[in-house]
MMTF fields as JSON, N, C-alpha, C and O atoms, coordinates in Angstrom:
{
  "mmtfVersion": "1.0.0",
  "mmtfProducer": "UNKNOWN",
  "numBonds": 491,
  "numAtoms": 492,
  "numGroups": 123,
  "numChains": 1,
  "numModels": 1,
  "chainsPerModel": [1],
  "groupsPerChain": [123],
  "chainIdList": ["A"],
  "bondAtomList": [4, 2, 8, 6, 12, 10, 16, 14, 20, 18, 24, 22, 28, 26, 32, 30, 36, 34, 40, 38, 44, 42, 48, 46, 52, 50, 56, 54, 60, 58, 64, 62, 68, 66, 72, 70, 76, 74, 80, 78, 84, 82, 88, 86, 92, 90, 96, 94, 100, 98, 104, 102, 108, 106, 112, 110, 116, 114, 120, 118, 124, 122, 128, 126, 132, 130, 136, 134, 140, 138, 144, 142, 148, 146, 152, 150, 156, 154, 160, 158, 164, 162, 168, 166, 172, 170, 176, 174, 180, 178, 184, 182, 188, 186, 192, 190, 196, 194, 200, 198, 204, 202, 208, 206, 212, 210, 216, 214, 220, 218, 224, 222, 228, 226, 232, 230, 236, 234, 240, 238, 244, 242, 248, 246, 252, 250, 256, 254, 260, 258, 264, 262, 268, 266, 272, 270, 276, 274, 280, 278, 284, 282, 288, 286, 292, 290, 296, 294, 300, 298, 304, 302, 308, 306, 312, 310, 316, 314, 320, 318, 324, 322, 328, 326, 332, 330, 336, 334, 340, 338, 344, 342, 348, 346, 352, 350, 356, 354, 360, 358, 364, 362, 368, 366, 372, 370, 376, 374, 380, 378, 384, 382, 388, 386, 392, 390, 396, 394, 400, 398, 404, 402, 408, 406, 412, 410, 416, 414, 420, 418, 424, 422, 428, 426, 432, 430, 436, 434, 440, 438, 444, 442, 448, 446, 452, 450, 456, 454, 460, 458, 464, 462, 468, 466, 472, 470, 476, 474, 480, 478, 484, 482, 488, 486],
  "bondOrderList": [1, 1, 1, 1, 1, 1, 1, 1, 1, 1, 1, 1, 1, 1, 1, 1, 1, 1, 1, 1, 1, 1, 1, 1, 1, 1, 1, 1, 1, 1, 1, 1, 1, 1, 1, 1, 1, 1, 1, 1, 1, 1, 1, 1, 1, 1, 1, 1, 1, 1, 1, 1, 1, 1, 1, 1, 1, 1, 1, 1, 1, 1, 1, 1, 1, 1, 1, 1, 1, 1, 1, 1, 1, 1, 1, 1, 1, 1, 1, 1, 1, 1, 1, 1, 1, 1, 1, 1, 1, 1, 1, 1, 1, 1, 1, 1, 1, 1, 1, 1, 1, 1, 1, 1, 1, 1, 1, 1, 1, 1, 1, 1, 1, 1, 1, 1, 1, 1, 1, 1, 1, 1],
  "groupList": [{"groupName": "MET", "atomNameList": ["N", "CA", "C", "O"], "elementList": ["N", "C", "C", "O"], "formalChargeList": [0, 0, 0, 0], "bondAtomList": [1, 0, 2, 1, 3, 2], "bondOrderList": [1, 1, 2], "singleLetterCode": "M", "chemCompType": "L-PEPTIDE LINKING"}, {"groupName": "SER", "atomNameList": ["N", "CA", "C", "O"], "elementList": ["N", "C", "C", "O"], "formalChargeList": [0, 0, 0, 0], "bondAtomList": [1, 0, 2, 1, 3, 2], "bondOrderList": [1, 1, 2], "singleLetterCode": "S", "chemCompType": "L-PEPTIDE LINKING"}, {"groupName": "THR", "atomNameList": ["N", "CA", "C", "O"], "elementList": ["N", "C", "C", "O"], "formalChargeList": [0, 0, 0, 0], "bondAtomList": [1, 0, 2, 1, 3, 2], "bondOrderList": [1, 1, 2], "singleLetterCode": "T", "chemCompType": "L-PEPTIDE LINKING"}, {"groupName": "ASP", "atomNameList": ["N", "CA", "C", "O"], "elementList": ["N", "C", "C", "O"], "formalChargeList": [0, 0, 0, 0], "bondAtomList": [1, 0, 2, 1, 3, 2], "bondOrderList": [1, 1, 2], "singleLetterCode": "D", "chemCompType": "L-PEPTIDE LINKING"}, {"groupName": "LEU", "atomNameList": ["N", "CA", "C", "O"], "elementList": ["N", "C", "C", "O"], "formalChargeList": [0, 0, 0, 0], "bondAtomList": [1, 0, 2, 1, 3, 2], "bondOrderList": [1, 1, 2], "singleLetterCode": "L", "chemCompType": "L-PEPTIDE LINKING"}, {"groupName": "ASN", "atomNameList": ["N", "CA", "C", "O"], "elementList": ["N", "C", "C", "O"], "formalChargeList": [0, 0, 0, 0], "bondAtomList": [1, 0, 2, 1, 3, 2], "bondOrderList": [1, 1, 2], "singleLetterCode": "N", "chemCompType": "L-PEPTIDE LINKING"}, {"groupName": "ALA", "atomNameList": ["N", "CA", "C", "O"], "elementList": ["N", "C", "C", "O"], "formalChargeList": [0, 0, 0, 0], "bondAtomList": [1, 0, 2, 1, 3, 2], "bondOrderList": [1, 1, 2], "singleLetterCode": "A", "chemCompType": "L-PEPTIDE LINKING"}, {"groupName": "GLU", "atomNameList": ["N", "CA", "C", "O"], "elementList": ["N", "C", "C", "O"], "formalChargeList": [0, 0, 0, 0], "bondAtomList": [1, 0, 2, 1, 3, 2], "bondOrderList": [1, 1, 2], "singleLetterCode": "E", "chemCompType": "L-PEPTIDE LINKING"}, {"groupName": "ILE", "atomNameList": ["N", "CA", "C", "O"], "elementList": ["N", "C", "C", "O"], "formalChargeList": [0, 0, 0, 0], "bondAtomList": [1, 0, 2, 1, 3, 2], "bondOrderList": [1, 1, 2], "singleLetterCode": "I", "chemCompType": "L-PEPTIDE LINKING"}, {"groupName": "LYS", "atomNameList": ["N", "CA", "C", "O"], "elementList": ["N", "C", "C", "O"], "formalChargeList": [0, 0, 0, 0], "bondAtomList": [1, 0, 2, 1, 3, 2], "bondOrderList": [1, 1, 2], "singleLetterCode": "K", "chemCompType": "L-PEPTIDE LINKING"}, {"groupName": "VAL", "atomNameList": ["N", "CA", "C", "O"], "elementList": ["N", "C", "C", "O"], "formalChargeList": [0, 0, 0, 0], "bondAtomList": [1, 0, 2, 1, 3, 2], "bondOrderList": [1, 1, 2], "singleLetterCode": "V", "chemCompType": "L-PEPTIDE LINKING"}, {"groupName": "GLY", "atomNameList": ["N", "CA", "C", "O"], "elementList": ["N", "C", "C", "O"], "formalChargeList": [0, 0, 0, 0], "bondAtomList": [1, 0, 2, 1, 3, 2], "bondOrderList": [1, 1, 2], "singleLetterCode": "G", "chemCompType": "PEPTIDE LINKING"}, {"groupName": "PHE", "atomNameList": ["N", "CA", "C", "O"], "elementList": ["N", "C", "C", "O"], "formalChargeList": [0, 0, 0, 0], "bondAtomList": [1, 0, 2, 1, 3, 2], "bondOrderList": [1, 1, 2], "singleLetterCode": "F", "chemCompType": "L-PEPTIDE LINKING"}, {"groupName": "HIS", "atomNameList": ["N", "CA", "C", "O"], "elementList": ["N", "C", "C", "O"], "formalChargeList": [0, 0, 0, 0], "bondAtomList": [1, 0, 2, 1, 3, 2], "bondOrderList": [1, 1, 2], "singleLetterCode": "H", "chemCompType": "L-PEPTIDE LINKING"}, {"groupName": "GLN", "atomNameList": ["N", "CA", "C", "O"], "elementList": ["N", "C", "C", "O"], "formalChargeList": [0, 0, 0, 0], "bondAtomList": [1, 0, 2, 1, 3, 2], "bondOrderList": [1, 1, 2], "singleLetterCode": "Q", "chemCompType": "L-PEPTIDE LINKING"}, {"groupName": "PRO", "atomNameList": ["N", "CA", "C", "O"], "elementList": ["N", "C", "C", "O"], "formalChargeList": [0, 0, 0, 0], "bondAtomList": [1, 0, 2, 1, 3, 2], "bondOrderList": [1, 1, 2], "singleLetterCode": "P", "chemCompType": "L-PEPTIDE LINKING"}, {"groupName": "ARG", "atomNameList": ["N", "CA", "C", "O"], "elementList": ["N", "C", "C", "O"], "formalChargeList": [0, 0, 0, 0], "bondAtomList": [1, 0, 2, 1, 3, 2], "bondOrderList": [1, 1, 2], "singleLetterCode": "R", "chemCompType": "L-PEPTIDE LINKING"}, {"groupName": "CYS", "atomNameList": ["N", "CA", "C", "O"], "elementList": ["N", "C", "C", "O"], "formalChargeList": [0, 0, 0, 0], "bondAtomList": [1, 0, 2, 1, 3, 2], "bondOrderList": [1, 1, 2], "singleLetterCode": "C", "chemCompType": "L-PEPTIDE LINKING"}],
  "groupTypeList": [0, 1, 0, 2, 3, 4, 4, 5, 6, 7, 3, 8, 9, 9, 6, 10, 11, 6, 12, 2, 6, 10, 3, 1, 12, 3, 13, 9, 9, 12, 12, 14, 0, 10, 11, 4, 9, 9, 9, 1, 15, 3, 3, 10, 9, 9, 10, 12, 13, 8, 4, 3, 9, 3, 9, 1, 11, 12, 8, 7, 7, 3, 7, 4, 11, 12, 8, 4, 9, 11, 12, 1, 15, 7, 6, 16, 3, 4, 1, 0, 9, 7, 2, 9, 2, 4, 0, 6, 6, 11, 3, 9, 3, 11, 3, 11, 9, 8, 11, 10, 3, 6, 1, 17, 10, 6, 1, 16, 3, 11, 15, 1, 13, 14, 15, 9, 16, 9, 4, 17, 2, 11, 6],
  "groupIdList": [1, 2, 3, 4, 5, 6, 7, 8, 9, 10, 11, 12, 13, 14, 15, 16, 17, 18, 19, 20, 21, 22, 23, 24, 25, 26, 27, 28, 29, 30, 31, 32, 33, 34, 35, 36, 37, 38, 39, 40, 41, 42, 43, 44, 45, 46, 47, 48, 49, 50, 51, 52, 53, 54, 55, 56, 57, 58, 59, 60, 61, 62, 63, 64, 65, 66, 67, 68, 69, 70, 71, 72, 73, 74, 75, 76, 77, 78, 79, 80, 81, 82, 83, 84, 85, 86, 87, 88, 89, 90, 91, 92, 93, 94, 95, 96, 97, 98, 99, 100, 101, 102, 103, 104, 105, 106, 107, 108, 109, 110, 111, 112, 113, 114, 115, 116, 117, 118, 119, 120, 121, 122, 123],
  "secStructList": [7, 7, 4, 4, 4, 6, 1, 7, 2, 2, 2, 2, 2, 2, 2, 2, 2, 2, 6, 7, 1, 6, 6, 7, 7, 7, 2, 2, 2, 2, 2, 2, 2, 6, 6, 4, 4, 4, 1, 7, 2, 2, 2, 2, 2, 2, 2, 2, 2, 2, 2, 7, 6, 6, 7, 1, 1, 3, 3, 3, 2, 2, 2, 2, 6, 6, 2, 2, 2, 2, 2, 7, 6, 6, 1, 7, 7, 7, 7, 2, 2, 2, 2, 2, 2, 2, 2, 2, 2, 2, 7, 1, 1, 1, 1, 1, 3, 3, 3, 2, 2, 2, 2, 2, 2, 2, 2, 1, 7, 7, 7, 6, 6, 1, 7, 2, 2, 2, 2, 2, 2, 6, 7],
  "xCoordList": [91.281, 90.622, 89.91, 89.275, 90.096, 89.433, 88.337, 88.124, 87.621, 86.363, 86.972, 86.406, 88.067, 88.559, 89.215, 89.513, 89.408, 89.973, 88.759, 89.01, 87.557, 86.349, 85.706, 85.236, 85.646, 84.886, 85.903, 86.952, 85.513, 86.281, 86.218, 85.141, 87.542, 87.711, 86.801, 86.056, 86.908, 86.408, 84.705, 83.976, 84.262, 82.809, 82.416, 81.328, 83.084, 82.669, 82.671, 81.75, 83.717, 83.834, 82.492, 81.684, 82.188, 80.989, 79.814, 78.941, 79.627, 78.289, 78.215, 77.143, 79.201, 79.207, 78.927, 78.174, 79.577, 79.52, 77.826, 77.223, 77.279, 75.815, 74.759, 73.595, 75.334, 74.255, 74.907, 75.028, 75.37, 75.946, 74.881, 75.09, 73.695, 72.677, 71.964, 71.753, 71.598, 70.906, 69.482, 68.803, 69.125, 67.878, 67.777, 66.722, 69.034, 69.024, 69.524, 69.549, 69.852, 70.469, 69.248, 68.116, 69.606, 68.816, 69.81, 70.823, 69.452, 70.224, 70.328, 71.357, 69.274, 69.313, 70.273, 71.194, 70.113, 70.992, 72.453, 73.334, 72.767, 74.03, 74.695, 75.808, 73.997, 74.659, 74.961, 75.977, 73.969, 74.195, 75.48, 76.481, 75.491, 76.642, 78.054, 79.03, 78.119, 79.45, 79.648, 80.651, 78.91, 79.087, 78.675, 78.84, 78.065, 77.81, 76.737, 76.801, 75.813, 74.88, 75.47, 74.953, 76.675, 77.285, 78.238, 78.811, 78.38, 79.354, 78.677, 77.466, 79.655, 79.249, 78.539, 78.703, 77.87, 77.356, 78.524, 78.392, 79.667, 80.777, 81.376, 81.703, 81.477, 82.055, 80.927, 81.361, 79.694, 78.742, 78.897, 78.801, 79.12, 79.346, 80.753, 80.918, 81.655, 82.924, 82.642, 83.16, 81.859, 81.567, 80.709, 80.927, 79.698, 78.897, 79.977, 79.972, 80.859, 81.682, 82.626, 83.054, 82.939, 83.742, 82.729, 83.216, 81.38, 80.531, 80.109, 79.616, 80.274, 79.857, 80.961, 81.843, 80.804, 82.124, 82.285, 83.38, 81.174, 81.411, 81.454, 81.373, 81.579, 81.844, 80.912, 81.262, 79.805, 78.563, 77.93, 77.178, 78.146, 77.553, 76.235, 75.584, 75.894, 74.747, 75.074, 75.938, 74.429, 74.546, 73.38, 72.284, 73.574, 72.46, 72.171, 73.038, 71.08, 70.77, 71.833, 72.087, 72.494, 73.438, 74.72, 75.402, 74.996, 76.05, 75.587, 76.46, 74.341, 73.708, 74.028, 74.436, 73.803, 73.809, 75.206, 75.354, 76.152, 77.709, 77.965, 79.122, 77.009, 77.278, 78.123, 79.009, 77.829, 78.618, 80.052, 80.903, 80.424, 81.736, 82.474, 83.702, 81.802, 82.343, 82.935, 83.809, 82.384, 82.822, 83.73, 84.603, 83.614, 84.694, 84.688, 83.71, 85.831, 85.862, 85.413, 85.016, 85.431, 85.011, 83.607, 83.1, 82.804, 81.372, 80.606, 81.09, 79.38, 78.528, 77.82, 77.797, 77.187, 76.52, 74.991, 74.531, 74.406, 72.947, 71.999, 72.231, 71.004, 69.971, 69.149, 69.012, 68.581, 67.715, 66.689, 66.361, 66.087, 65.048, 65.655, 64.929, 66.886, 67.632, 67.927, 67.666, 68.446, 68.8, 67.467, 67.57, 66.388, 65.18, 64.728, 64.344, 64.795, 64.425, 65.364, 64.916, 66.473, 67.425, 67.185, 67.063, 67.136, 66.932, 65.485, 65.515, 64.478, 63.188, 63.426, 62.866, 64.239, 64.557, 65.35, 65.006, 66.413, 67.272, 66.807, 67.2, 65.937, 65.503, 64.216, 63.161, 64.265, 62.995, 62.361, 61.217, 62.981, 62.314, 61.879, 61.276, 62.216, 61.766, 62.56, 62.182, 63.92, 64.579, 65.438, 66.13, 65.394, 66.053, 67.642, 68.519, 67.897, 69.26, 69.297, 68.336, 70.309, 70.418, 71.462, 72.641, 71.16, 72.119, 72.797, 72.446, 73.708, 74.463, 73.473, 73.58, 72.519, 71.575, 70.755, 70.474, 70.326, 69.551, 70.103, 69.458, 71.403, 72.313, 72.27, 72.088, 72.435, 72.25, 70.907, 70.845, 69.781, 68.52, 68.62, 68.287, 69.045, 68.935, 69.797, 69.548, 70.821, 71.82, 71.466, 72.086, 70.453, 70.25, 68.557, 67.76, 68.21, 66.852, 66.255, 66.913, 65.054, 64.409, 63.114, 62.816, 62.396, 61.047, 61.216, 61.803, 60.736, 60.778, 60.259, 60.554, 59.346, 58.664, 59.694, 59.358, 60.748, 61.719, 62.624, 62.859, 63.077, 63.92, 65.134, 65.627, 65.621, 66.875, 68.11, 68.879, 68.345, 69.384, 69.243, 70.231, 68.218, 68.054, 68.323, 69.06, 67.768, 68.212, 69.543, 70.065, 70.213, 71.587, 72.468, 73.42, 72.202, 73.089, 72.568, 73.218, 71.426, 70.905, 70.528, 70.33, 70.457, 69.887, 68.254, 67.685],
  "yCoordList": [-1.885, -1.214, -2.303, -3.212, -2.097, -2.88, -2.196, -0.996, -2.93, -2.415, -1.459, -0.39, -1.808, -1.065, 0.298, 1.182, 0.399, 1.636, 2.702, 3.907, 2.261, 3.087, 3.227, 4.307, 2.03, 2.058, 1.681, 1.08, 2.075, 1.88, 0.378, -0.218, -0.295, -1.761, -2.177, -3.155, -1.441, -1.632, -1.559, -2.501, -0.54, -0.644, -1.74, -2.216, -2.301, -3.448, -4.551, -5.367, -4.685, -6.009, -5.81, -6.735, -4.796, -4.615, -4.864, -5.551, -4.363, -4.721, -6.129, -6.691, -6.833, -8.136, -9.012, -9.982, -8.641, -9.382, -9.217, -10.141, -8.046, -7.745, -8.778, -8.971, -9.301, -10.258, -11.5, -11.944, -12.126, -13.645, -14.592, -15.684, -14.342, -15.245, -15.304, -14.323, -16.725, -16.675, -15.963, -15.97, -15.349, -14.572, -13.297, -12.745, -12.918, -11.739, -10.312, -9.165, -10.648, -9.53, -8.57, -8.993, -7.14, -6.024, -5.111, -4.645, -4.882, -4.243, -2.857, -2.25, -2.236, -0.658, -0.577, 0.236, -1.491, -1.244, -1.542, -0.783, -2.597, -3.023, -1.787, -1.365, -1.266, -0.249, 0.965, 1.629, 1.295, 2.492, 1.979, 2.695, 0.915, 0.442, 0.574, 1.108, 0.144, 0.185, 1.629, 1.81, 2.549, 3.855, 4.238, 5.413, 3.313, 3.474, 4.69, 5.437, 4.89, 5.895, 7.385, 8.335, 7.367, 8.751, 8.982, 10.063, 8.111, 8.028, 8.86, 8.971, 9.408, 9.973, 8.939, 7.726, 9.404, 8.671, 7.976, 6.83, 8.686, 8.048, 6.769, 5.717, 6.999, 6.0, 4.873, 3.727, 5.027, 4.032, 3.086, 1.861, 3.884, 3.026, 2.327, 1.254, 2.84, 2.034, 0.849, -0.222, 0.925, -0.3, -1.276, -2.488, -0.668, -1.481, -2.361, -3.592, -1.617, -2.441, -3.481, -4.393, -3.275, -4.32, -5.483, -6.611, -5.382, -6.342, -7.063, -8.19, -6.513, -6.869, -7.998, -7.707, -9.173, -10.111, -10.57, -10.884, -10.576, -10.947, -9.635, -9.825, -8.498, -7.355, -7.173, -6.751, -7.43, -7.454, -6.011, -5.695, -5.21, -3.973, -4.039, -3.03, -5.252, -5.537, -6.641, -7.486, -6.638, -7.776, -8.59, -8.185, -9.738, -10.662, -11.585, -11.615, -12.319, -13.008, -13.845, -13.822, -14.599, -15.516, -14.703, -15.215, -13.367, -12.789, -12.163, -11.753, -11.944, -11.063, -11.945, -11.404, -13.44, -14.249, -14.157, -14.504, -13.735, -13.72, -12.162, -11.835, -11.223, -9.788, -9.558, -8.703, -10.328, -10.042, -10.438, -9.672, -11.406, -11.639, -10.728, -10.704, -9.934, -8.64, -7.612, -6.846, -7.611, -6.742, -7.409, -6.738, -8.582, -9.271, -10.985, -11.727, -11.295, -12.7, -13.697, -14.795, -13.45, -14.529, -14.45, -15.266, -13.478, -13.424, -14.572, -15.269, -14.805, -15.824, -15.432, -14.266, -16.513, -16.075, -15.886, -16.386, -15.083, -14.758, -15.975, -16.719, -16.196, -17.23, -16.844, -15.659, -17.863, -17.554, -16.585, -15.775, -16.541, -15.586, -14.301, -13.342, -14.028, -12.728, -12.198, -11.03, -13.041, -12.802, -12.255, -11.343, -12.921, -12.487, -11.106, -10.235, -10.946, -9.539, -8.523, -7.453, -8.759, -7.818, -7.51, -6.365, -8.491, -8.458, -7.61, -6.573, -7.904, -7.113, -5.587, -4.706, -5.292, -3.802, -3.23, -2.093, -3.804, -3.147, -3.262, -2.396, -4.298, -4.5, -3.739, -4.283, -2.442, -1.785, -1.921, -1.483, -2.491, -2.671, -4.109, -4.476, -4.885, -6.248, -7.403, -8.559, -6.708, -7.474, -8.668, -9.377, -8.883, -9.943, -9.509, -10.367, -8.202, -7.763, -6.416, -5.661, -6.075, -4.736, -3.852, -4.173, -2.794, -1.937, -0.987, -1.024, -0.236, 0.679, 1.77, 2.137, 2.303, 3.358, 2.619, 3.173, 1.42, 0.685, 0.579, 0.829, 0.18, 0.052, 1.212, 1.101, 2.469, 3.691, 3.797, 4.274, 3.29, 3.354, 2.489, 2.92, 1.33, 0.364, 0.646, 0.1, 1.425, 1.758, 3.041, 3.407, 3.713, 4.94, 5.079, 4.606, 5.633, 5.792, 7.025, 8.042, 6.857, 8.018, 7.6, 6.46, 8.815, 8.26, 7.497, 8.014, 6.494, 5.667, 6.2, 5.704, 7.365, 7.976, 8.849, 9.343, 9.121, 9.943, 9.079, 7.872, 10.028, 9.2, 8.546, 9.11, 7.4, 6.633, 7.521, 7.403, 8.423, 9.167, 10.392, 10.807, 10.796, 11.814, 11.145, 11.683, 10.011, 9.353, 9.094, 9.205, 8.712, 8.272, 9.41, 9.268, 10.631, 11.73, 12.587, 13.545, 12.208, 12.947, 14.404, 15.248, 14.592, 15.927, 16.002, 17.048],
  "zCoordList": [-7.734, -6.567, -5.856, -6.392, -4.531, -3.608, -2.832, -3.005, -1.966, -1.39, -0.283, -0.053, 0.378, 1.395, 0.918, 1.721, -0.393, -0.973, -0.903, -0.885, -0.867, -0.776, 0.472, 0.829, 1.275, 2.488, 3.609, 3.374, 4.815, 5.988, 6.281, 6.31, 6.523, 6.761, 8.091, 8.039, 9.165, 10.408, 10.037, 10.348, 9.458, 9.068, 8.395, 8.717, 7.469, 6.66, 7.584, 7.533, 8.528, 9.474, 10.225, 10.146, 10.887, 11.768, 11.028, 11.558, 9.75, 9.138, 8.753, 8.979, 8.188, 7.896, 9.099, 9.013, 10.297, 11.568, 12.053, 12.599, 11.783, 12.187, 11.425, 11.777, 10.472, 9.581, 9.314, 8.172, 10.438, 10.195, 10.217, 9.689, 10.777, 10.965, 9.557, 8.844, 9.246, 7.992, 8.104, 9.131, 6.908, 6.894, 7.808, 8.117, 8.189, 9.167, 8.165, 8.612, 6.921, 6.137, 5.893, 5.662, 5.971, 5.726, 4.914, 5.436, 3.587, 2.754, 3.048, 2.749, 3.657, 3.945, 5.077, 5.008, 6.307, 7.408, 6.983, 7.387, 6.194, 5.856, 5.019, 5.333, 4.004, 3.241, 4.016, 3.808, 5.025, 5.952, 6.779, 6.767, 7.409, 8.436, 7.534, 8.061, 6.357, 5.72, 5.168, 4.478, 5.364, 4.932, 3.705, 3.378, 2.808, 1.384, 1.294, 0.318, 2.233, 2.047, 1.955, 1.366, 2.676, 2.634, 1.437, 1.305, 0.695, -0.546, -1.655, -1.843, -2.334, -3.733, -4.776, -4.648, -5.645, -6.736, -7.49, -7.921, -7.641, -8.361, -7.5, -8.05, -6.078, -5.175, -5.362, -5.483, -5.395, -5.221, -6.648, -6.715, -7.572, -8.949, -8.846, -9.425, -8.208, -8.094, -7.229, -7.545, -6.148, -5.449, -6.276, -6.285, -6.987, -7.815, -8.727, -8.704, -9.495, -10.275, -9.797, -10.505, -8.481, -7.672, -7.442, -7.508, -7.178, -6.897, -8.316, -8.269, -9.362, -10.642, -11.181, -11.99, -10.681, -10.827, -12.369, -12.837, -13.051, -14.216, -15.425, -16.638, -14.855, -15.623, -16.613, -17.715, -16.371, -17.481, -17.416, -18.337, -16.517, -16.178, -15.376, -15.106, -15.022, -14.285, -13.15, -13.39, -11.99, -10.993, -11.065, -10.679, -11.551, -11.666, -10.438, -9.565, -10.282, -9.182, -8.68, -7.476, -9.489, -9.02, -8.387, -7.5, -8.928, -8.226, -7.14, -6.375, -6.808, -5.863, -4.551, -3.524, -4.654, -3.507, -2.862, -1.69, -3.542, -2.88, -2.59, -2.324, -2.62, -2.438, -1.186, -1.156, -0.179, 1.191, 0.92, 1.372, 0.32, -0.006, -0.839, -0.769, -1.668, -2.17, -1.358, -1.764, -0.064, 0.877, 1.829, 2.378, 2.059, 2.946, 2.487, 2.571, 2.073, 1.451, 2.551, 2.161, 3.82, 4.894, 5.109, 5.879, 4.471, 4.801, 4.254, 3.362, 4.771, 4.287, 3.041, 2.647, 2.368, 1.141, 1.752, 2.779, 0.88, 1.193, 0.958, 0.005, 1.739, 1.557, 0.348, 0.043, -0.371, -1.509, -1.154, -2.022, 0.081, 0.436, 0.687, 0.424, 1.162, 1.248, -0.246, -0.537, -1.129, -2.329, -3.318, -4.138, -3.078, -3.7, -3.217, -3.997, -1.85, -1.28, -1.845, -2.259, -1.879, -2.415, -3.932, -4.365, -4.592, -6.083, -6.144, -6.806, -5.631, -5.714, -5.324, -5.977, -4.284, -3.935, -5.054, -5.38, -5.77, -6.655, -8.023, -8.803, -8.515, -9.92, -9.997, -9.67, -10.437, -10.467, -11.815, -11.943, -12.869, -14.209, -14.425, -15.433, -13.435, -13.608, -14.413, -14.602, -14.895, -15.969, -15.291, -16.02, -13.927, -13.34, -13.139, -13.041, -13.092, -13.018, -12.411, -12.56, -11.758, -11.2, -11.809, -11.656, -12.471, -13.179, -11.985, -10.805, -12.465, -11.682, -11.157, -9.987, -11.967, -11.31, -10.359, -9.296, -10.604, -9.458, -8.215, -7.197, -8.213, -7.196, -6.403, -5.19, -7.009, -6.199, -5.415, -4.282, -6.144, -5.374, -4.201, -3.097, -4.356, -3.386, -2.348, -1.274, -2.427, -1.358, -0.631, 0.367, -1.157, -0.435, -0.157, -0.966, 0.816, 0.934, 0.147, -0.074, -0.222, -1.054, -1.895, -2.252, -2.133, -2.56, -4.069, -5.02, -4.081, -5.481, -6.583, -7.67, -6.495, -7.701, -8.308, -9.384, -7.911, -8.4, -9.498, -9.435, -10.54, -11.475, -10.77, -9.793, -11.222, -10.727, -10.667, -9.713, -11.659, -11.627, -10.504, -9.897, -10.346, -9.385, -8.092, -7.266, -7.876, -6.405, -6.204, -5.095, -7.327, -7.149, -6.88, -6.113, -7.502, -7.314, -6.064, -5.646, -5.528, -4.41, -4.687, -3.813, -5.967, -6.365, -6.373, -6.684]
}
């Protein structure tokens, strides 16, 4: 399965193009632009598994720096600052990695005091 099986190729292209400048990446805007915020929890999990390059079930910091390439191979790498910011947004338990439920939290807006599963499903 590829990213374009889940998300519109033109939306991906526009989103990647919007963040070509170093330190311009905004994960909330990016996920909105690619259409991830409108996707079902199952589709968000499928996107997560595409981005989880080592198939560990988590996205670690070293994988996170290449997250844009998971959407488009021609995309740039994230800067260290952008990577740290994205990790802080997604790593809610401080273990240095993002699990699939945390990716749902990071890809959607919602109150952080609700359980991760609840945010992921939109319930």
